[in-house]
The first five atom37 places (N, CA, C, CB, O) and aatype in JSON, in Angstrom:
{
  "aatype": [12, 16, 6, 18, 1, 6, 14, 0, 19, 6, 15, 6, 1, 7, 0, 10, 19, 0, 19, 10, 19, 12, 19, 9, 10, 7, 19, 0, 7, 9, 13, 0, 19, 15],
  "atom_mask": [
    [1, 1, 1, 1, 1],
    [1, 1, 1, 1, 1],
    [1, 1, 1, 1, 1],
    [1, 1, 1, 1, 1],
    [1, 1, 1, 1, 1],
    [1, 1, 1, 1, 1],
    [1, 1, 1, 1, 1],
    [1, 1, 1, 1, 1],
    [1, 1, 1, 1, 1],
    [1, 1, 1, 1, 1],
    [1, 1, 1, 1, 1],
    [1, 1, 1, 1, 1],
    [1, 1, 1, 1, 1],
    [1, 1, 1, 0, 1],
    [1, 1, 1, 1, 1],
    [1, 1, 1, 1, 1],
    [1, 1, 1, 1, 1],
    [1, 1, 1, 1, 1],
    [1, 1, 1, 1, 1],
    [1, 1, 1, 1, 1],
    [1, 1, 1, 1, 1],
    [1, 1, 1, 1, 1],
    [1, 1, 1, 1, 1],
    [1, 1, 1, 1, 1],
    [1, 1, 1, 1, 1],
    [1, 1, 1, 0, 1],
    [1, 1, 1, 1, 1],
    [1, 1, 1, 1, 1],
    [1, 1, 1, 0, 1],
    [1, 1, 1, 1, 1],
    [1, 1, 1, 1, 1],
    [1, 1, 1, 1, 1],
    [1, 1, 1, 1, 1],
    [1, 1, 1, 1, 1]
  ],
  "atom_positions": [
    [[12.25, -31.6, -11.52], [12.46, -30.8, -10.39], [11.27, -29.27, -10.77], [14.4, -30.44, -10.27], [10.36, -28.85, -10.05]],
    [[11.65, -28.84, -11.88], [10.91, -27.57, -12.17], [9.74, -27.76, -12.34], [11.28, -26.86, -13.18], [9.03, -26.92, -11.8]],
    [[8.96, -28.96, -13.18], [7.61, -29.14, -13.41], [6.96, -29.47, -12.19], [7.36, -30.11, -14.39], [5.78, -29.16, -12.08]],
    [[7.67, -30.19, -11.02], [6.94, -30.02, -9.97], [6.63, -28.93, -9.01], [7.26, -30.73, -9.46], [5.66, -28.79, -8.27]],
    [[7.87, -28.06, -9.23], [7.72, -27.12, -8.36], [6.73, -26.12, -8.63], [8.82, -26.61, -8.16], [5.99, -25.7, -7.74]],
    [[6.67, -25.68, -9.9], [6.12, -24.6, -10.55], [4.46, -24.34, -10.0], [6.26, -24.94, -12.18], [3.97, -23.24, -9.71]],
    [[3.76, -25.69, -9.95], [2.32, -25.6, -9.4], [2.52, -25.1, -7.95], [1.47, -27.09, -9.43], [1.89, -24.1, -7.6]],
    [[3.31, -25.67, -7.14], [3.55, -25.03, -5.75], [4.03, -23.43, -5.25], [4.53, -25.83, -5.3], [3.75, -22.93, -4.15]],
    [[4.75, -22.85, -6.27], [4.98, -21.61, -5.88], [3.88, -20.56, -6.67], [6.52, -21.34, -6.17], [3.85, -19.34, -6.48]],
    [[2.9, -21.42, -7.69], [1.8, -20.65, -8.4], [1.01, -20.67, -7.21], [1.07, -21.31, -9.81], [0.94, -19.49, -6.84]],
    [[0.5, -21.27, -6.57], [-0.35, -21.58, -5.24], [0.08, -20.69, -4.3], [-0.2, -23.03, -4.64], [-0.69, -19.85, -3.86]],
    [[1.38, -20.78, -3.88], [1.84, -19.97, -2.97], [1.43, -18.35, -3.22], [3.3, -20.23, -2.95], [0.76, -17.63, -2.49]],
    [[2.04, -18.05, -4.44], [2.04, -16.85, -4.7], [0.54, -16.45, -4.9], [2.93, -16.61, -5.78], [0.36, -15.26, -4.68]],
    [[-0.5, -17.1, -5.25], [-1.63, -16.51, -5.32], [-2.38, -16.53, -3.73], [0.0, 0.0, 0.0], [-3.21, -15.74, -3.29]],
    [[-1.81, -17.66, -3.11], [-2.47, -17.39, -1.55], [-1.65, -16.03, -1.11], [-2.11, -18.87, -0.24], [-2.27, -15.33, -0.31]],
    [[-0.65, -15.66, -1.43], [0.29, -14.39, -1.07], [-0.69, -13.21, -1.69], [2.06, -14.44, -1.92], [-1.2, -12.51, -0.82]],
    [[-0.97, -12.96, -2.78], [-1.97, -12.29, -3.34], [-3.13, -11.72, -2.88], [-2.27, -12.87, -4.02], [-3.56, -10.57, -2.96]],
    [[-3.68, -13.03, -2.23], [-5.1, -13.3, -1.54], [-5.09, -12.29, -0.68], [-5.36, -14.7, -0.78], [-5.84, -11.3, -0.68]],
    [[-4.07, -12.6, 0.21], [-3.7, -12.04, 1.8], [-3.44, -10.7, 1.29], [-2.22, -12.79, 2.78], [-4.24, -9.87, 1.72]],
    [[-2.86, -10.41, 0.76], [-2.44, -8.85, 0.3], [-3.4, -8.31, 0.17], [-1.72, -8.56, -0.89], [-3.58, -7.29, 0.83]],
    [[-4.63, -8.89, -0.96], [-5.84, -8.12, -0.87], [-6.92, -7.98, 0.0], [-6.32, -8.3, -1.68], [-7.78, -7.11, -0.13]],
    [[-6.9, -8.86, 0.91], [-7.76, -8.77, 1.73], [-7.03, -7.4, 3.14], [-8.04, -10.51, 2.17], [-7.7, -6.64, 3.84]],
    [[-6.04, -7.5, 3.11], [-4.91, -6.7, 4.15], [-5.3, -5.05, 3.51], [-2.76, -7.32, 3.82], [-5.72, -4.14, 4.23]],
    [[-5.09, -4.95, 2.19], [-5.61, -3.73, 1.39], [-7.08, -3.32, 1.53], [-5.39, -3.98, -0.06], [-7.46, -2.14, 1.58]],
    [[-8.01, -4.55, 1.6], [-9.31, -3.93, 1.61], [-9.59, -3.95, 3.12], [-10.44, -4.7, 0.69], [-10.43, -3.11, 3.43]],
    [[-9.16, -4.61, 4.07], [-9.34, -4.1, 5.45], [-8.62, -2.6, 5.52], [0.0, 0.0, 0.0], [-9.33, -1.77, 6.09]],
    [[-7.88, -2.32, 5.24], [-7.1, -0.7, 5.24], [-7.92, 0.16, 4.95], [-5.94, -0.37, 4.24], [-8.39, 0.98, 5.74]],
    [[-8.26, 0.02, 3.44], [-9.35, 0.73, 2.93], [-10.61, 1.08, 3.78], [-9.74, 0.03, 1.87], [-11.08, 2.19, 4.03]],
    [[-11.07, -0.24, 4.21], [-12.38, -0.29, 5.12], [-12.54, 0.89, 6.19], [0.0, 0.0, 0.0], [-13.36, 1.79, 6.36]],
    [[-11.28, 0.42, 6.89], [-10.99, 1.24, 8.08], [-11.1, 2.88, 7.69], [-9.44, 0.83, 8.65], [-11.89, 3.66, 8.21]],
    [[-10.25, 3.17, 6.79], [-10.29, 4.25, 6.31], [-11.34, 5.16, 6.0], [-9.82, 4.08, 5.56], [-11.43, 6.37, 6.24]],
    [[-12.31, 4.21, 5.3], [-13.77, 4.55, 4.9], [-14.59, 4.92, 5.88], [-14.44, 3.51, 4.29], [-15.31, 5.92, 5.85]],
    [[-14.46, 3.79, 7.17], [-15.17, 4.11, 8.16], [-14.92, 5.38, 9.06], [-15.13, 3.1, 8.81], [-15.74, 6.05, 9.69]],
    [[-13.62, 5.51, 8.92], [-13.07, 6.75, 10.0], [-13.06, 7.89, 8.96], [-11.3, 6.49, 10.8], [-12.71, 9.03, 9.3]]
  ]
}
């Protein structure tokens, strides 16, 4: 179970981090423009 679940958790965490980075960059861009 653990060996099979670990990659899925890692990919989910990676996707979450990517989304968070995109949101932070978007907010920073909006603040920079305004």
